[in-house]
N, C-alpha and C positions, 0 to 999 in steps of 0.2 A: 504494500500500500504506500502511496506517495501523497504529498501534501503541497499545495501551492503556498508560497511564501515570498515576501519581498526580499530580494537579495541585493545587498550593497557590497560589491566586490572591491571597490576603491573609493577613496574620498574625493568628492568634488569640493570646490572652494567657494561657490556662490549659489544663491537660490536659483539663478537662471540656469546654472549648469546641472541642476538636479536631473538625473537619469536613473530611474529605478526599474529594475526588471522583476516580473513575476515568474518564478521558476518552480520546478518540481524538486522537492527534497524528500528523502526518506523520513518516515515518522516512527521508526522503531525506537523503543526506549534504550538508553545507553546502559542502564542497569535495572535490576528488579525493584530497587527502592524508589524509582521515579514513576511519575504519572503523566499520561498523555491527556491533554485538555483540548477539546474541540472548542475553538475560539468563536464566540458569538458576537462579541464587541470588544474593541480595544481603543482606549483613548489615545489621542495624538498630542504629545507634549513638545514644547520647544526643544527639550533635550533630545528627543528622538530625532528630530530633523538635524540638530547640531551634530549629533553623533554620526549621522549619515554623511554630513559634510566634512567629517574629519576634524571637527572642533572639540571633540572630547578625547583627550590624550589616552584615556584608558580603554577606548573602544577598540576591539580586535576585529579585523576583517579577514575573510568575508563574514558578513553578519546580517541576520534579519533584525531590523529595528523593532522597537515597541516595548514599553515598560508596563503599561496597565492592561488589565484583561478581565473578562468575565466569560465563563463558558461551562462546559460539562465534562467531567472526567470520563473518558471512554476506554482507558486502559491503565492498568497499574494496581495499586493496593485494593484488595477486594472490598474493604469497608468504605472506600471512596467511590467505587464504580457507580456511575449514573448520577452522582451528586453535582449540584450547581455550585460553582466556586467563583471567587473573585480575588484580585490581588494586584501586586505591583512589586517591583524590586530594582535596585540599582545595578544588579548583575544582568537582568533580563534586557536583551537588546544591546548590551555592552560587552560582556565577556562570555555570554551564551546567547543562542538565538532567541529572539524576542517574540512579541505577541502579534505583530503585524503579519499574520499568517493564518492559515486554516487550522493549524495544530500548534500546540505549545507543550514542550516537555519540561517538567519541573520536579524537584525532589518532593517527597511526601510532606516534609516539614514546611513547605511553602503553601500548602493548601489551607484555605479558609472557606467555610460555607457561606455562600451568598445570602444576603437578607431576602427572605421571601417577598417582602414588600416592594423590592426593586426589580424593574425590568433588567434584562441583560444589558441594554444600552446604558441605562442609568448606572448600573453597577460597574460597567466597564470603563466609566469615565470619572469615577470617584478618586481613584489612585493617587498619583503624585501630589496633587494639592492637599488632600486630607492627610496623607502620610507626613508631608512636610510640616503642616500645622501641628499635628498631633505630636510629632517628635520634638518640635520646638517647645511646646508646652511641657512635654515630659522633662526636657532639660531644665526648664524654669521651675519645676515643681508642681505642675498642673494647677490651673485656676480652680478656686473653690468659691462657694457662695460668699458674696460681699468682697472678694478680692477686686482690685482695680487692674484692668488690663488695657494697655494701649497697643493698637495695631497700626503700624505705619505702612502705607501702601495697601490700604484695605480694599481697594477696588479690584485688585488682581484675584486670581482663583485661590491662591494660598491665603490671601487676606480674607476672602469671603469664607473659606473653610475655617479659619481661625475665629472669625466672628461667631460662626455657628457653634464651635466647640466651647468658646468662652461663655456665650450666653446660655448654652445648655447647662453649664456648670453653675449658673446663677451669678456670674461675675458682673460687675459694672464695667461696661466696655466703651472705650473711646476709639473710634475708627477714623484714621487720618488719611487723607488723600489730597492731591493737588487739583482735582477736578470736581467742581461743584455738582456735576451730573454723573459722578462715578457710579457704576453699578453697585447696588446695595446687597442684593441677595437675601437669603433667609436669616432670621434671627429669632430666638426663643423669647426674647424680652427686648424692651426698648434699647437702642444704641445711640450714643451721642456721636454724630458724625461731625468731623471738623474739616472744613475746606482750607487746607494749608496755604492756598494761594491768597486767602483773605484773612485768616486768623493765625496767630502764633500758637501752635499746638501745645507747647509746654505751658504757656500762660493759661490757656483754657483748662488744661488738665489739672494744674495746681489750684486754680481758682475754684474749680468744682469738686475738689477733694480736700478742701480745707488746708491746702498747702502741702499735702502729703505726697502726691504723685502716684505713679502706677507701679505695682509690684512686679507685674509681668509685662515686658515690652518686647513685642515681636516686630522686628524691623525687616520687612520683606524686600527692601530696595537697597539698603546699605548706606553708602556714603552720602547721598543727598539728604537723608534724614538723620544722619549720625548725631549732629549737635543737638537737634530738637529732641531726639529720642533720649539722649543723655540727660538733658534738662528736665525731662518728664519722669525720671526714675525716682522712686521712693527709696528710703533707707532699706538696704538689703534686697534691692530689686535685681532682677536678671534681665539683661537685654540679649535677645536671640537674633542672630544674623543668618540669613539663608542665601544672600546674594549681595553684590555691590557693583557700582559703576567705576569708582576709583579705588585703588588699593590703599593709598595713603590718605589718612585723615588726621586732623588735630586731636590730640589726646591729653586731657587734663588729669594727670596722675593724682594730684591732690584731691580733686572732686571724686575720683574713683575710690580711693581708699577711705576718705571721710564718709562717703556714702555706703561703704561696705558693699559695693556692687559686684556683680558677677556678669561676665560676658560668655555667651555660649554660641558655638557655630554648629550649623546643621548642614551636612552634605548627604542628601538621600542616595547619591550614587554609592555611598559606603554601606548602605543598608541592603542586604540581599533579600531575595524574595522570602527566604525563610525568616529573616529578621522582621520583615513587614507583616507576615501572617498574624502574629499576636496583635499587631496594631489593628488589622482588619477585624479580628475577633472582638477587640475592644470597641470598635466603631459600630459593629452590627446592631447592638440594642438601640442606639440612637436612630438608625435608619429604619429599624422595625417599628419603633413607636412614633416616628414622624418628627422627633425633636431635631434630627439631622435630615437634611434633604439634599438630593443629588443636584448637580448643575443641569440646567436645561440644555438639551442638544436639539437644535432645529433640524428639520429634514435636510436642508441644504448643507448642514454640517456633518453629514454621514457620507462615507465614501466606500466604494468597492476597492479591492486591492489594486485593480488595474488603473485606478485614478490616483495612485500614490503621489505622483509628481505634483499634481494640483493640490492635494491635501497638505503636503509638506511646505509648498510655497505659501499657502494660506496661513499656516501656523507661524512661519517665519516672518510674515508681515505683521505679526502682533495681533492676531485675531482675538477680540474680546470674548468670543464665544467658544465653548468647548466643542472640539471636533473628535470624530471617531471613525474607525474602520468597522464595517459590518461585513465580515468575510462570507456570511451566509445570506446576505441580502437584507433589505429593509425589514424592520420589525413589524 
């Protein structure tokens, strides 16, 4: 038996140069401890396209891209046969063949049962944004009821996922962005949105927390918000970084140690699919009870494998919408 998959044999260097082929690969398991998943939906992330362009140094070629997935186990451990699963991983599509294919082979430890409340398309596009937000909050100690959380770059998909996780926990959330019309997404309780192009975020956060600031600060953009995020931190606060535009930023050591602050970095490429499975297990109850919601994927945002070039170009343009491959056709 063979399987159609996107094959990237060499790295292109620009979006215009994207040339992806759909080829036939064998689908036999490498060892008895692995499972073969029939992919029904696979989210398309900027990192997938960047890996394909050779912009991810850790990517090994030839390689099938794709980190996020939802599907059905069709071969492997008996207790998983026929079960619907979802997941993601920094190794998938980077050091092992990924989810932009009809079949995906993963170790048993990478399997997590898909929430029954979610369609395959919805489950297949939860992946990287929610994993990133969850891991960031895990590093900061996880928000609890009445904690204050500041999310810088809240309009992006990671930011929107972070808003959901923090409000589900009962935290007071400040969502900061530089666009007044930034997408808001779902939240379980009211959120204080701050348009950073019109208001100074740190002043608003301190004024509305009696001068204390935020205990959890998730900076999804990095350098552009570095100073304001620092100025928003409460005593013993943690600021989490997942990306940046500039590598060098001004750093006030005095404010850092006097504030007893902690900085944490999150690189989801370092989290394998097996590392991510417990995260998906932890996310499942929220998606089952509706306190967490998947991103909307429009019909125009779903692609067949044969349209991979168009899909990758779209995500590289900075699409605000979630995109996905549907190897088995439209839902």
